[in-house]
C-alpha positions as CSV (number, residue, x, y, z in Angstrom):
1,M,-4.2,-53.1,-32.3
2,R,-4.9,-52.8,-35.9
3,S,-3.8,-55.6,-37.5
4,F,-2.2,-55.8,-40.9
5,V,-4.5,-58.4,-42.4
6,F,-7.4,-56.6,-40.9
7,Y,-6.6,-53.4,-42.4
8,F,-5.9,-55.1,-45.8
9,S,-9.0,-56.8,-45.4
10,V,-11.0,-53.6,-44.8
11,L,-9.1,-51.7,-47.4
12,L,-10.3,-54.7,-50.0
13,I,-14.1,-54.1,-49.0
14,I,-13.7,-50.8,-49.3
15,G,-11.5,-50.3,-52.7
16,F,-13.9,-52.7,-54.1
17,L,-17.2,-50.7,-52.5
18,G,-15.7,-47.6,-53.9
19,F,-15.8,-49.3,-57.0
20,R,-19.4,-49.7,-57.1
21,F,-21.0,-47.2,-54.4
22,S,-18.2,-44.6,-54.5
23,P,-20.1,-41.9,-52.3
24,L,-20.9,-45.1,-49.8
25,A,-17.0,-45.8,-49.9
26,Y,-16.0,-42.5,-48.6
27,S,-18.7,-42.3,-46.4
28,L,-17.3,-45.4,-44.7
29,M,-13.9,-44.4,-45.0
30,Q,-14.8,-40.9,-42.8
31,N,-16.8,-43.3,-40.1
32,S,-13.9,-45.7,-40.0
33,G,-11.1,-42.5,-39.5
34,I,-8.7,-43.2,-42.4
35,V,-10.2,-40.3,-43.9
36,G,-10.9,-37.2,-42.4
37,E,-13.3,-34.2,-43.6
38,E,-12.8,-30.9,-43.6
39,V,-13.7,-28.7,-40.6
40,P,-14.6,-24.8,-40.7
41,V,-12.8,-22.9,-38.2
42,S,-14.2,-19.0,-38.2
43,G,-11.9,-16.2,-37.6
44,T,-12.7,-14.7,-34.2
45,G,-9.1,-15.8,-33.3
46,S,-9.6,-18.3,-30.2
47,M,-7.7,-21.0,-31.9
48,Y,-4.7,-18.5,-33.2
49,P,-2.0,-19.0,-34.1
50,T,-2.5,-22.6,-35.1
51,F,-5.2,-21.2,-37.5
52,P,-5.6,-17.7,-38.5
53,K,-7.6,-14.7,-37.2
54,A,-9.6,-12.3,-39.4
55,E,-8.1,-9.0,-39.0
56,G,-9.5,-5.5,-39.1
57,V,-13.0,-6.0,-39.0
58,T,-15.7,-6.5,-35.9
59,E,-16.1,-9.3,-33.5
60,K,-18.9,-10.6,-35.3
61,E,-17.6,-10.4,-38.4
62,A,-14.7,-12.4,-38.1
63,S,-17.2,-14.8,-36.3
64,A,-18.5,-15.1,-39.7
65,Q,-15.1,-16.1,-42.2
66,T,-14.3,-19.2,-42.6
67,V,-10.0,-18.7,-42.4
68,A,-9.0,-22.3,-41.9
69,R,-11.1,-25.7,-43.0
70,P,-8.5,-28.2,-41.3
71,K,-9.6,-32.2,-42.3
72,M,-10.3,-33.2,-38.9
73,L,-12.0,-37.0,-38.0
74,R,-15.2,-37.8,-37.0
75,Y,-15.8,-38.5,-33.5
76,P,-16.2,-41.5,-32.2
77,A,-14.9,-43.6,-35.3
78,G,-14.2,-47.3,-36.2
79,I,-16.6,-50.0,-37.4
80,N,-18.2,-52.6,-35.4
81,L,-17.9,-55.6,-36.5
82,M,-19.1,-59.1,-34.9
83,G,-19.3,-56.6,-31.6
84,K,-16.1,-55.4,-31.5
85,R,-15.1,-51.8,-32.3
86,F,-12.3,-51.0,-34.9
87,F,-10.4,-48.0,-36.0
88,S,-11.4,-46.2,-32.9
89,Y,-9.7,-43.4,-31.9
90,K,-9.0,-42.3,-27.8
91,L,-8.8,-38.6,-27.3
92,Q,-5.5,-37.1,-25.8
93,R,-4.0,-34.1,-24.5
94,G,-3.0,-31.4,-27.3
95,D,-5.8,-33.0,-29.6
96,I,-7.9,-30.3,-31.0
97,V,-11.7,-30.7,-30.9
98,E,-14.7,-29.9,-32.8
99,F,-18.2,-30.0,-30.2
100,E,-21.7,-28.5,-30.0
101,N,-24.2,-28.6,-27.9
102,D,-27.5,-26.7,-26.6
103,L,-24.7,-24.2,-25.0
104,T,-22.3,-23.8,-27.9
105,R,-25.3,-23.1,-29.4
106,Q,-27.0,-20.3,-27.3
107,L,-23.5,-19.1,-26.5
108,T,-23.0,-18.6,-30.1
109,D,-26.5,-17.4,-31.2
110,E,-25.7,-14.8,-28.7
111,K,-23.4,-13.4,-29.7
112,Y,-22.8,-14.2,-33.6
113,G,-26.1,-14.3,-34.4
114,T,-25.8,-18.0,-35.7
115,A,-25.5,-20.7,-33.8
116,T,-22.8,-23.3,-34.5
117,G,-20.3,-24.9,-32.0
118,F,-16.5,-24.7,-30.9
119,V,-13.4,-25.6,-31.8
120,K,-10.7,-26.3,-28.8
121,R,-7.7,-28.1,-27.5
122,I,-8.5,-30.5,-25.3
123,I,-5.7,-29.8,-21.9
124,G,-7.1,-32.3,-19.3
125,L,-8.5,-35.7,-19.4
126,P,-11.3,-37.2,-17.7
127,G,-9.4,-37.7,-14.5
128,D,-6.5,-35.2,-14.2
129,S,-6.4,-31.8,-12.2
130,V,-6.6,-29.0,-13.9
131,E,-5.3,-25.6,-12.0
132,L,-4.2,-22.5,-13.8
133,R,-1.8,-20.6,-11.8
134,D,0.4,-17.8,-12.4
135,G,-0.8,-17.9,-16.2
136,Y,0.6,-21.3,-16.1
137,V,-1.5,-24.7,-16.6
138,Y,-0.7,-27.0,-13.6
139,S,-1.5,-30.5,-15.3
140,N,-1.7,-33.3,-12.1
141,G,1.0,-30.8,-10.3
142,K,3.1,-29.8,-13.6
143,I,3.3,-27.0,-15.5
144,L,2.8,-27.7,-19.3
145,T,4.8,-27.3,-22.2
146,E,2.3,-25.2,-24.5
147,P,4.7,-24.2,-27.7
148,Y,1.1,-23.7,-29.8
149,T,-0.5,-20.8,-27.4
150,A,-0.5,-17.6,-29.1
151,K,1.9,-16.1,-25.8
152,P,3.9,-17.3,-23.0
153,R,2.3,-17.2,-19.4
154,S,-1.0,-16.5,-20.8
155,T,-3.7,-19.0,-19.4
156,Y,-5.5,-17.1,-16.6
157,G,-8.9,-18.4,-15.1
158,G,-12.3,-17.3,-15.4
159,D,-16.0,-18.3,-13.3
160,F,-16.0,-21.5,-14.4
161,T,-11.8,-22.2,-13.4
162,P,-10.8,-19.2,-11.9
163,D,-6.7,-18.9,-10.7
164,C,-5.2,-21.2,-8.3
165,S,-8.2,-23.7,-8.0
166,V,-7.4,-27.7,-8.8
167,V,-10.3,-28.6,-10.6
168,K,-11.0,-32.5,-11.4
169,I,-12.2,-33.5,-14.6
170,P,-15.0,-35.8,-14.3
171,A,-15.5,-39.3,-16.3
172,S,-15.9,-38.9,-19.9
173,S,-15.2,-35.1,-20.0
174,Y,-12.2,-33.1,-21.0
175,F,-10.7,-29.7,-20.0
176,V,-10.2,-27.2,-23.2
177,L,-9.0,-24.4,-24.4
178,G,-8.3,-22.0,-27.1
179,D,-4.7,-21.8,-27.9
180,N,-5.1,-18.1,-27.8
181,R,-5.4,-17.9,-24.5
182,K,-6.6,-14.3,-24.3
183,A,-9.2,-14.3,-26.6
184,S,-10.9,-18.0,-26.1
185,L,-14.1,-18.5,-24.5
186,D,-13.3,-22.1,-22.9
187,S,-13.6,-24.5,-20.4
188,R,-12.3,-21.6,-17.7
189,F,-15.6,-19.4,-18.7
190,D,-19.6,-20.9,-19.4
191,I,-18.7,-24.1,-21.6
192,G,-17.4,-25.4,-18.4
193,F,-16.5,-29.1,-19.2
194,V,-16.9,-30.9,-22.3
195,K,-18.4,-34.4,-22.6
196,E,-17.7,-36.9,-24.6
197,T,-20.7,-37.5,-26.7
198,D,-20.8,-33.9,-27.7
199,I,-17.5,-33.9,-29.6
200,H,-18.0,-34.7,-33.2
201,H,-14.6,-34.5,-35.0
202,V,-10.9,-34.7,-34.0
203,L,-7.5,-33.7,-35.4
204,P,-5.0,-36.0,-33.2
205,L,-1.5,-34.1,-31.8
206,H,0.5,-36.6,-34.1
207,D,-1.5,-35.0,-37.0
208,Q,-0.6,-31.1,-36.6
209,E,2.7,-31.3,-38.3
210,I,1.7,-28.9,-40.3
211,Y,1.1,-26.6,-38.3
212,K,4.1,-26.8,-36.1
213,S,5.8,-24.0,-38.3
214,K,3.1,-21.6,-36.3
215,W,4.0,-22.6,-33.1
216,R,6.6,-20.6,-30.5
217,D,9.9,-22.1,-29.0
218,S,8.9,-22.9,-25.3
219,K,11.6,-23.4,-23.6
220,D,12.0,-20.0,-21.6
221,D,8.6,-19.8,-20.8
222,Q,9.0,-20.9,-17.4
223,L,11.5,-17.3,-17.3
224,A,8.7,-15.2,-17.2
225,A,6.9,-16.9,-13.9
226,H,5.9,-14.2,-11.4
227,K,6.7,-11.0,-13.1
228,T,4.6,-8.0,-14.3
229,T,3.4,-8.4,-17.9
230,T,2.7,-4.0,-18.8
231,D,5.4,-1.8,-19.6
232,A,4.3,2.0,-18.4
233,Q,6.2,3.6,-21.3
234,D,4.6,1.5,-23.8
235,F,1.1,1.3,-22.7
236,V,1.5,5.4,-22.3
237,F,2.8,5.9,-26.0
238,Q,0.0,3.5,-27.2
239,L,-2.6,6.3,-25.6
240,N,-1.3,8.8,-26.8
241,E,-1.2,7.7,-30.2
242,V,-4.9,7.6,-30.2
243,R,-5.2,11.3,-28.0
244,L,-3.0,12.6,-31.0
245,A,-5.4,10.9,-33.8
246,K,-8.2,12.7,-31.9
247,N,-6.4,16.0,-31.8
248,L,-5.8,15.8,-27.6
249,K,-2.9,16.4,-26.3
250,K,-0.3,14.1,-25.0
251,L,0.2,12.9,-21.7
252,N,3.6,13.3,-19.5
253,L,4.8,9.7,-17.6
254,D,5.5,11.6,-14.5
255,N,7.4,10.0,-12.1
256,L,6.0,10.3,-9.0
257,L,2.5,9.5,-10.4
258,N,4.4,5.9,-10.4
259,K,5.2,6.0,-7.4
260,S,1.4,7.3,-6.5
261,S,0.1,4.0,-8.7
262,R,2.6,1.6,-7.1
263,I,1.8,2.8,-3.4
264,R,-1.7,2.2,-4.5
265,G,-1.3,-1.2,-6.4
266,D,0.7,-2.6,-3.7
267,I,-1.5,-1.8,-0.4
268,I,-4.7,-3.1,-2.7
269,L,-2.7,-6.8,-3.3
270,E,-1.8,-6.4,0.3
271,T,-5.2,-6.0,2.2
272,D,-6.9,-7.6,-0.9
273,D,-8.7,-4.4,-1.1
274,F,-9.5,-3.6,-5.0
275,S,-12.5,-0.9,-4.0
276,S,-12.3,2.2,-5.1
277,E,-13.0,3.8,-2.1
278,A,-10.4,1.7,-0.1
279,S,-13.0,0.6,2.7
280,R,-10.3,-1.7,3.8
281,S,-6.8,-1.1,3.6
282,G,-7.9,3.2,4.0
283,L,-5.0,4.4,1.8
284,T,-6.6,6.4,-0.9
285,L,-5.9,8.2,-4.3
286,E,-5.6,11.2,-2.4
287,K,-3.7,9.8,0.2
288,S,-1.6,7.6,-1.7
289,I,-0.5,10.9,-4.3
290,R,0.3,12.9,-1.1
291,Q,2.7,10.1,-0.3
292,S,4.0,10.2,-3.6
293,G,5.2,14.0,-3.5
294,Y,3.1,14.8,-6.8
295,R,1.5,18.2,-6.4
296,N,-0.9,19.2,-8.9
297,I,-4.8,19.7,-7.7
298,I,-6.6,17.3,-10.0
299,F,-6.2,13.5,-9.7
300,A,-8.2,10.5,-11.2
301,E,-7.6,6.8,-10.6
302,V,-8.5,3.6,-12.9
303,F,-7.5,-0.1,-12.2
304,T,-7.9,-3.2,-13.2
305,R,-7.0,-7.2,-12.2
306,G,-5.5,-9.2,-14.7
307,Y,-1.9,-9.6,-16.8
308,Y,-2.0,-7.7,-19.7
309,E,0.4,-6.5,-21.9
310,A,-0.3,-2.6,-22.7
311,G,-1.9,-2.7,-26.4
312,E,-4.9,-5.8,-24.4
313,L,-4.6,-3.8,-21.8
314,L,-5.7,-0.4,-23.4
315,E,-8.3,-2.2,-25.6
316,N,-9.5,-3.4,-22.1
317,F,-10.3,0.5,-20.9
318,F,-11.9,1.6,-23.8
319,E,-14.3,-1.4,-23.5
320,F,-15.3,0.8,-21.1
321,P,-17.2,4.5,-21.5
322,D,-16.5,5.4,-18.5
323,T,-12.4,5.0,-18.4
324,E,-12.4,5.9,-21.8
325,K,-13.3,9.2,-21.5
326,L,-11.1,9.4,-18.5
327,L,-8.2,8.5,-20.5
328,L,-8.9,10.6,-23.4
329,S,-9.6,13.3,-21.1
330,N,-7.6,16.9,-21.9
331,E,-8.2,17.8,-18.1
332,Y,-5.1,15.8,-17.5
333,Q,-1.2,16.6,-18.5
334,D,0.5,13.3,-16.5
335,I,0.1,10.1,-16.0
336,G,1.9,6.9,-13.8
337,L,1.4,3.5,-14.0
338,S,2.2,0.4,-12.0
339,A,1.6,-3.2,-12.5
340,V,2.2,-4.9,-9.3
341,I,1.9,-8.3,-8.8
342,K,2.0,-9.9,-5.2
343,D,0.3,-13.1,-3.7
344,V,-3.3,-12.8,-2.8
345,N,-4.7,-15.6,-0.6
346,G,-1.7,-18.0,-2.1
347,C,-2.6,-16.8,-5.2
348,P,-0.4,-14.9,-7.5
349,T,-2.3,-11.7,-9.1
350,Q,-1.4,-8.9,-10.8
351,V,-3.6,-5.8,-10.5
352,V,-2.6,-2.4,-12.8
353,V,-3.2,1.2,-11.6
354,I,-3.6,3.9,-13.6
355,H,-3.0,7.6,-12.0
356,L,-3.8,10.7,-14.1
357,G,-3.1,14.3,-12.7
358,G,-3.5,17.4,-14.5
359,Y,-3.7,21.7,-13.5
360,K,-6.8,23.7,-13.3
361,A,-6.2,27.3,-12.7
362,P,-7.9,28.2,-9.4
363,N,-8.5,32.4,-10.7
364,Y,-8.8,33.6,-7.6
365,Q,-10.9,36.6,-6.9
366,S,-8.9,40.0,-6.9
367,E,-10.1,40.5,-3.3
368,D,-7.8,37.8,-2.5
369,V,-5.0,39.2,-4.3
370,K,-5.8,42.3,-2.7
371,S,-6.2,41.5,0.7
372,W,-2.9,39.9,1.1
373,Q,-0.7,42.6,-1.4
374,T,-2.6,44.8,1.9
375,L,-1.3,42.7,4.7
376,I,2.1,43.0,3.2
377,A,2.3,46.4,2.9
378,N,0.9,47.4,6.6
379,L,3.8,44.7,7.8
380,T,6.3,46.9,5.6
381,D,5.2,50.1,7.4
382,I,5.4,49.2,11.1
383,L,7.8,46.6,11.3
384,P,10.2,49.5,11.0
385,G,8.9,51.5,14.1
386,W,9.0,48.4,16.3
387,E,12.7,47.9,15.5
388,S,14.0,51.2,16.0
389,L,12.6,50.3,19.8
390,S,15.7,47.4,20.0
391,G,17.9,48.2,23.4
392,V,15.5,51.3,24.0
393,E,15.6,51.4,28.1
394,G,12.0,51.2,28.9
395,V,10.8,48.3,26.7
396,N,10.8,45.5,27.6
397,Q,12.7,43.6,24.9
398,E,11.6,40.4,25.9
399,K,8.0,41.4,24.1
400,L,9.4,42.9,21.7
401,N,11.9,40.2,20.3
402,R,9.2,38.0,19.9
403,L,7.0,40.8,18.4
404,L,9.4,41.3,15.8
405,T,10.0,37.6,15.2
406,V,6.0,37.4,14.8
407,L,5.8,40.0,12.1
408,R,8.7,39.5,10.3
409,T,7.2,35.2,10.3
410,R,4.0,36.9,8.8
411,L,5.7,39.0,6.3
412,E,7.7,36.3,4.9
413,N,4.8,34.2,5.0
414,A,2.3,36.5,3.3
415,R,5.0,37.5,0.5
416,R,5.3,33.8,-0.2
417,I,1.3,32.9,-0.1
418,Y,1.2,36.2,-2.5
419,K,3.4,35.2,-4.6
420,R,1.6,32.1,-5.0
421,I,-2.3,33.7,-5.9
422,F,-0.9,36.6,-7.7
423,D,1.1,33.9,-10.1
424,N,-2.4,31.4,-10.4
425,Q,-1.2,28.6,-8.9
426,W,-2.5,26.6,-6.2
427,L,-1.5,27.0,-3.2
428,T,0.3,23.8,-1.2
429,D,-0.5,22.2,2.1
430,G,2.2,23.9,3.5
431,E,0.8,27.4,2.1
432,K,-2.7,26.7,3.6
433,N,-1.1,25.2,7.0
434,L,0.5,29.2,6.7
435,I,-2.8,31.0,6.4
436,E,-4.0,29.0,9.9
437,Q,-1.1,30.0,11.3
438,D,-1.6,33.2,10.4
439,K,-4.7,33.7,12.2
440,A,-3.1,32.7,15.4
441,L,0.4,35.1,14.6
442,H,-2.3,38.3,14.1
443,S,-4.0,37.4,17.4
444,E,-0.8,37.8,19.2
445,A,0.7,40.5,17.2
446,E,-2.1,43.0,18.6
447,K,-1.6,41.1,22.6
448,L,1.8,41.9,22.6
449,I,1.4,45.3,20.8
450,T,-1.3,46.0,23.3
451,E,1.3,45.2,26.2
452,L,4.2,46.8,24.8
453,N,1.8,50.1,24.1
454,R,1.2,50.6,28.1
């Protein structure tokens, strides 16, 4: 405890020093933790909404902008007197800290061209266990209440701290996260645990009252548990806005493609098979398209694992040139999207699957059209002659009836296929089967005709 007498005594000393040597006095006050000093915060947005983010600029330009200068206390603070440290502060969960080390300097230099430290929030203390699950932070087995985060249920794992992996924080180290969880490089990634010796400034949670007006009401955060985060209509609307701006036609949100993307999403999670070739599940894009009943001729698929809202998903896909090219292609007219969430190896996981479909005219050769037209004409000519033999004595009526059935079937199938080809439309799988069937019917008809002519 800081005694009143000691406080008063130190303040008298500082006051005297301030009268004689004001720079020295101010430095002493900063080192003692009595007054703070401004720490610049860049506009990258990792601590939004507590601190602002730069708008309308590149990530590198945002990093060069200073959007806030919170007054933070030096750490460690205090004064050593007679072998004891006074005015020291013990770091708490929820404190905002500024830290810098060789790794932060390397990462910021590579990404932004300037070697600096980071400003993040302490989430885990030495000895704590931390787990990231279904978008929530579990601290020592309980979900943290986090009104300072940019969005509810938005904390997902990274390479250092994957989802559903309980990590134990070592001594003299801390687990830190940015408030804007989907835009923060922190303890989930390369940063890892932050050593206490790398922390140089702290803004205690109890001194953050001026920022609370920017925070969310978090009382209903847990109601979003195990629910998908991507709205298909919102995504397609935003995608179409981009397409229209580029003079491309809008995509139609197709229910059958929604169904096929759902089929793929289900099997991906059920089999933990995130390969486009469906190497384990065996249920490929083409098979799911056929199961859904969608009948256009060309189609494509993109999918990703993660909890994205529509705008975030679009931004993520556009980071990859091949995916961006696919979503902005003129080959496709239809789109379907499904966000599916299931437990994979005991860990809630969401996959977002997008299916694209389009029509490309087959442009049949004139010979193809003519051959079916000729077949229809020939069958139409010969059928009445054979029909006239019905009931005629001396004609095998059983074989005649079978022949008539075969000829009528061939004529009906030929008309159906001819219409599809004449209209320059692709044949369905069923119609392709009819072509194969016609070959067998043609052979059967010739055999029956030979037998009846005897």
